[in-house]
C-alpha positions as CSV (number, residue, x, y, z in Angstrom):
1,M,14.3,83.3,164.8
2,T,11.0,83.6,163.0
3,P,10.1,86.5,160.7
4,E,7.4,87.6,163.2
5,H,9.9,87.7,166.0
6,A,12.5,89.6,163.9
7,L,9.8,92.1,162.8
8,K,9.3,93.3,166.3
9,S,12.6,95.1,166.1
10,W,11.1,97.5,163.6
11,A,7.4,97.5,163.8
12,G,4.4,96.4,165.8
13,D,1.9,93.9,164.6
14,A,2.4,94.1,160.8
15,T,2.2,90.7,159.1
16,P,5.1,89.3,157.0
17,T,4.2,87.5,153.9
18,P,6.7,85.3,152.0
19,C,7.8,87.0,148.8
20,A,7.2,84.9,145.6
21,D,10.1,86.6,143.9
22,G,12.7,85.9,146.6
23,G,16.3,85.1,145.4
24,L,18.5,82.1,145.7
25,I,20.4,83.2,148.7
26,N,18.4,85.3,151.1
27,Q,14.8,84.7,152.4
28,T,12.4,87.5,151.8
29,W,9.0,88.6,153.2
30,L,6.8,91.6,152.3
31,V,5.5,93.6,155.3
32,G,2.0,95.1,155.3
33,D,-0.9,95.0,152.9
34,P,-0.3,96.7,150.6
35,P,3.5,96.2,151.2
36,G,5.3,99.0,152.8
37,A,8.6,97.3,153.5
38,V,10.7,94.2,152.8
39,L,12.0,92.0,155.5
40,Q,15.0,89.8,154.7
41,R,16.9,87.0,156.5
42,V,20.4,87.6,155.2
43,N,22.4,84.4,154.6
44,A,25.3,83.9,156.9
45,I,27.7,84.0,154.0
46,F,27.4,87.8,154.1
47,S,28.8,89.7,157.0
48,P,26.1,91.9,158.8
49,L,28.5,94.8,158.1
50,V,27.4,94.6,154.4
51,N,24.3,96.6,155.5
52,R,26.5,99.6,156.1
53,D,28.0,99.3,152.6
54,I,24.4,99.1,151.2
55,A,23.3,102.1,153.1
56,A,26.2,104.1,151.7
57,W,25.5,102.9,148.2
58,T,21.8,103.7,148.2
59,A,22.4,107.1,149.8
60,R,24.9,107.9,147.0
61,L,22.4,107.0,144.3
62,R,19.5,108.8,145.9
63,A,21.6,112.0,146.3
64,R,22.1,111.9,142.6
65,G,18.4,111.5,141.8
66,I,18.4,107.7,141.2
67,L,15.7,105.6,142.8
68,S,17.0,103.0,145.3
69,P,15.7,101.1,148.3
70,E,16.8,102.3,151.7
71,V,18.0,100.2,154.7
72,L,15.5,101.0,157.4
73,P,16.9,101.4,161.0
74,T,15.5,99.3,163.9
75,R,13.8,101.0,166.8
76,D,17.2,101.1,168.4
77,G,18.8,102.8,165.4
78,G,20.7,99.7,164.1
79,L,20.7,98.5,160.5
80,W,20.3,94.8,161.3
81,V,19.3,92.3,163.9
82,E,21.5,89.3,164.6
83,D,19.9,85.9,164.3
84,P,21.1,83.4,167.0
85,E,21.0,80.6,164.3
86,G,23.3,82.5,162.0
87,G,23.0,85.4,159.6
88,C,21.0,88.6,160.3
89,W,17.7,90.3,159.6
90,R,17.2,93.6,157.9
91,M,14.3,95.8,156.7
92,L,14.3,97.7,153.4
93,S,11.9,100.2,151.9
94,Y,9.6,98.7,149.4
95,I,9.7,99.8,145.7
96,P,6.3,99.1,144.0
97,G,6.5,97.4,140.7
98,R,7.4,94.0,139.1
99,T,10.3,91.5,139.1
100,L,11.0,90.0,135.7
101,H,13.0,86.8,135.1
102,R,13.7,87.4,131.4
103,L,13.7,90.2,128.8
104,T,11.4,89.8,125.8
105,S,12.2,93.0,123.7
106,P,15.0,95.3,122.7
107,Q,13.0,98.1,124.4
108,Q,13.2,96.4,127.7
109,A,16.9,95.7,127.1
110,A,17.5,99.4,126.4
111,A,15.7,100.3,129.6
112,V,17.9,98.1,131.8
113,G,21.1,99.1,130.0
114,G,20.3,102.8,130.4
115,L,19.5,102.4,134.1
116,V,22.7,100.5,134.8
117,G,24.6,103.1,132.8
118,R,23.2,105.9,134.9
119,V,23.9,104.1,138.1
120,H,27.6,103.7,137.0
121,R,27.8,107.3,136.0
122,A,26.5,108.3,139.5
123,L,29.1,106.0,141.1
124,D,32.0,107.0,138.8
125,G,35.1,108.0,140.9
126,W,33.4,107.2,144.2
127,T,35.7,105.4,146.7
128,P,33.8,104.8,149.9
129,P,35.2,103.1,153.0
130,R,34.6,99.4,153.0
131,H,32.9,97.8,156.1
132,A,32.2,94.2,155.1
133,P,34.9,91.8,154.0
134,L,35.3,91.9,150.3
135,R,34.0,88.8,148.5
136,R,35.7,88.2,145.1
137,I,32.7,86.5,143.5
138,H,34.0,86.8,139.9
139,D,37.4,85.2,140.4
140,S,37.1,82.9,137.5
141,P,40.3,81.0,138.0
142,A,39.3,80.3,141.6
143,R,35.9,79.1,140.6
144,M,37.4,76.7,138.1
145,A,39.8,75.4,140.8
146,D,36.7,74.9,143.0
147,L,35.1,72.9,140.3
148,A,38.1,70.7,139.8
149,R,38.3,69.9,143.5
150,A,34.6,69.1,143.6
151,L,34.9,66.7,140.7
152,E,38.0,65.1,142.3
153,A,36.1,64.6,145.7
154,G,32.8,63.5,144.1
155,D,33.4,59.8,144.2
156,G,30.2,57.9,145.0
157,H,27.8,60.9,144.5
158,P,24.7,59.9,142.6
159,L,25.4,62.6,140.1
160,E,29.1,61.9,139.8
161,A,29.1,60.7,136.2
162,Q,26.9,63.5,134.8
163,A,28.9,66.2,136.8
164,R,32.2,64.8,135.6
165,A,31.1,64.9,132.0
166,L,29.8,68.4,132.2
167,G,32.6,69.7,134.4
168,G,35.2,68.4,132.0
169,Q,33.6,70.3,129.2
170,I,33.4,73.5,131.3
171,L,37.1,73.3,132.2
172,A,38.2,72.6,128.6
173,D,36.2,75.6,127.4
174,W,37.8,77.7,130.1
175,Q,41.3,76.7,129.0
176,S,40.5,78.0,125.5
177,W,38.9,81.3,126.6
178,E,40.8,84.5,125.8
179,G,40.4,88.0,127.3
180,P,42.3,90.9,128.7
181,D,43.9,91.0,132.2
182,G,44.6,93.9,134.5
183,V,41.2,95.6,134.1
184,P,40.8,98.4,136.7
185,E,38.1,98.1,139.3
186,R,35.3,100.5,140.2
187,I,32.3,100.3,142.6
188,C,29.8,97.9,141.1
189,H,26.5,96.2,142.0
190,G,28.0,92.7,141.6
191,D,25.0,90.7,140.5
192,L,23.0,92.3,137.7
193,K,20.8,89.3,136.7
194,I,17.5,90.6,135.4
195,S,15.6,89.6,138.6
196,N,17.8,92.1,140.5
197,L,16.3,95.0,138.6
198,R,12.9,96.4,139.6
199,F,10.4,97.3,136.8
200,D,7.3,99.4,136.8
201,A,3.9,97.7,136.6
202,S,4.0,97.6,132.8
203,G,7.3,95.8,132.8
204,H,8.8,98.3,130.3
205,Q,10.5,100.9,132.6
206,A,13.5,99.8,134.7
207,L,13.2,101.6,138.1
208,C,16.0,100.6,140.3
209,L,18.5,97.9,141.4
210,I,17.8,95.6,144.3
211,D,19.6,92.7,146.1
212,L,22.6,94.8,147.0
213,D,24.7,92.4,149.2
214,T,27.3,92.2,146.4
215,V,28.0,95.9,146.1
216,G,31.7,96.7,146.1
217,P,34.8,97.1,143.9
218,M,34.9,94.9,140.8
219,D,36.1,95.2,137.2
220,L,33.4,96.4,134.9
221,P,33.6,93.5,132.4
222,S,32.7,91.1,135.2
223,E,29.8,93.4,136.2
224,M,28.4,93.7,132.6
225,G,29.3,90.1,131.5
226,D,27.1,88.8,134.3
227,A,24.4,91.3,133.3
228,W,24.4,90.3,129.7
229,R,24.5,86.6,130.3
230,S,21.1,87.1,132.1
231,W,19.6,89.9,130.0
232,C,20.4,88.3,126.6
233,N,18.9,84.8,127.2
234,P,15.2,85.3,126.5
235,A,14.6,81.5,126.8
236,G,15.3,81.7,130.5
237,E,17.0,79.0,132.5
238,D,14.5,76.1,132.2
239,D,15.6,74.3,129.0
240,P,19.3,73.8,128.3
241,T,18.5,73.0,124.6
242,G,16.7,76.3,124.1
243,V,19.1,78.8,125.5
244,S,20.9,81.2,123.2
245,F,22.6,84.5,123.4
246,D,20.3,87.1,121.8
247,Q,22.3,89.6,119.7
248,A,19.4,92.1,119.4
249,L,19.0,92.3,123.2
250,F,22.7,92.8,123.6
251,S,22.9,95.5,121.0
252,A,20.0,97.5,122.5
253,S,21.3,97.2,126.1
254,A,24.9,97.8,125.2
255,E,24.0,101.0,123.2
256,A,22.0,102.3,126.1
257,F,24.6,101.4,128.7
258,L,27.5,102.9,126.8
259,S,25.7,106.1,125.8
260,Q,24.4,106.8,129.3
261,G,27.2,105.4,131.4
262,P,30.6,106.8,132.4
263,E,33.6,107.1,130.2
264,L,35.5,103.8,130.1
265,A,39.2,103.0,130.2
266,P,40.5,101.1,127.1
267,A,40.9,97.9,129.0
268,E,37.3,98.1,130.2
269,R,36.0,98.5,126.7
270,E,38.1,95.7,125.4
271,G,37.0,93.3,128.2
272,L,33.2,93.8,127.8
273,A,32.5,91.4,124.9
274,P,34.7,88.4,126.1
275,A,33.4,88.7,129.6
276,V,30.0,87.4,128.6
277,E,31.4,83.9,127.9
278,R,33.7,84.0,130.9
279,I,30.9,84.7,133.3
280,C,28.7,82.0,131.8
281,L,31.5,79.5,132.2
282,E,32.2,80.7,135.7
283,L,28.6,80.4,136.8
284,S,28.3,77.0,135.1
285,A,31.3,75.9,137.1
286,R,29.8,77.2,140.4
287,F,26.5,75.3,139.7
288,C,28.3,72.1,138.7
289,A,30.4,72.2,141.8
290,D,27.4,72.8,144.0
291,A,25.6,69.9,142.4
292,L,28.1,67.8,144.2
293,N,28.7,70.0,147.3
294,N,25.1,71.2,147.8
295,C,26.3,74.0,150.2
296,Y,25.4,77.3,148.5
297,F,22.5,77.6,146.0
298,R,19.0,76.7,147.2
299,E,17.3,74.2,145.0
300,D,13.6,73.7,143.9
301,R,12.8,70.3,145.4
302,A,9.3,70.3,143.9
303,R,10.8,70.4,140.4
304,F,14.1,68.6,141.2
305,P,13.6,66.1,144.0
306,A,17.1,64.7,143.9
307,V,19.8,66.6,145.8
308,G,22.0,68.4,143.3
309,A,19.8,67.8,140.3
310,H,18.6,71.5,140.1
311,N,22.2,72.8,140.3
312,L,23.3,70.4,137.6
313,H,20.5,71.6,135.4
314,R,21.5,75.2,136.0
315,A,25.1,74.3,135.1
316,Q,24.0,72.8,131.8
317,V,22.0,75.9,130.9
318,Q,24.9,78.3,131.6
319,H,27.4,76.1,129.7
320,Q,25.2,76.1,126.6
321,L,24.8,79.9,127.0
322,A,28.6,80.2,127.2
323,R,29.1,78.4,123.9
324,S,26.4,80.6,122.3
325,A,28.1,83.7,123.7
326,R,31.4,82.6,122.2
327,R,29.8,82.3,118.8
328,A,28.4,85.9,119.2
329,R,31.6,87.4,120.4
330,S,32.7,89.1,117.2
331,F,29.3,90.7,116.9
332,C,29.4,92.0,120.5
333,E,32.9,93.5,119.9
334,Q,31.6,95.4,116.9
335,V,28.7,96.8,118.9
336,V,31.0,97.9,121.7
337,Q,33.4,99.6,119.2
338,R,30.5,101.3,117.5
339,Y,28.9,102.8,120.7
340,A,31.8,103.3,123.0
């Protein structure tokens, strides 16, 4: 199904334009000029029922005065349109502003930390019914097992030698990681990388969270560990030798999150700092496995023509960031203790 065909379920002759800031999983188009809505072809890895969970999430936030995109119903009142080729299509309200791919100042870090804190305060104690099957994205032991299987089955792959060398380091670092178990779950966003937060035109004020297919129950350290591994790497994800965990960005965002967010259980507080390294290792494992499997993350063929090369590059970046986060762990624990 083409985006033009899908669009007929919502509107007349509006023109869909590919979105330059589309994510790694779903395909995204802007509708209208200037844009008035966002059209997405949702990857088949997500059940269409996730749109009901998103609708409940956004309604909860809006009812508490927090800006959030809205799932727009079709002409027939549905929240999505099935695609015969797999997946589904949905329409969301458009939030004017900017998408950033890295933070450059503590002021920006405080803005995103404060927004996420307010979102979690609004969701605190909320236990909505679940419609879509729950996807345990941050099951770190399972992701390491996936990597081990990919390495074992990777005989003959052009990237086999490089993937085995990197994968062995990732698995060794995982074996030496230490952190708390049994952390309680709460309703989370599930993928707080910086490009999933919408900013105003100036790039200084964080407006809302987007890309909501991962909303659902999750432990807070996984939620924030994933956020900080993205927020606190100002070098971005292009150069594995240049990545580092920025302590000033962590301190600013953590102070804002902890001061504006909900009260945390002791296990949640204790799990925040070590989760940064864990999520970096987890994501590096996922990228390294997909360098061999090539079945999940879309790759930039213009920059990385060889199949799997982009994912291997991403794995290298996240692994170096994991090691930088390990070196910063003591500092992060002190910040959490100070502001929690």
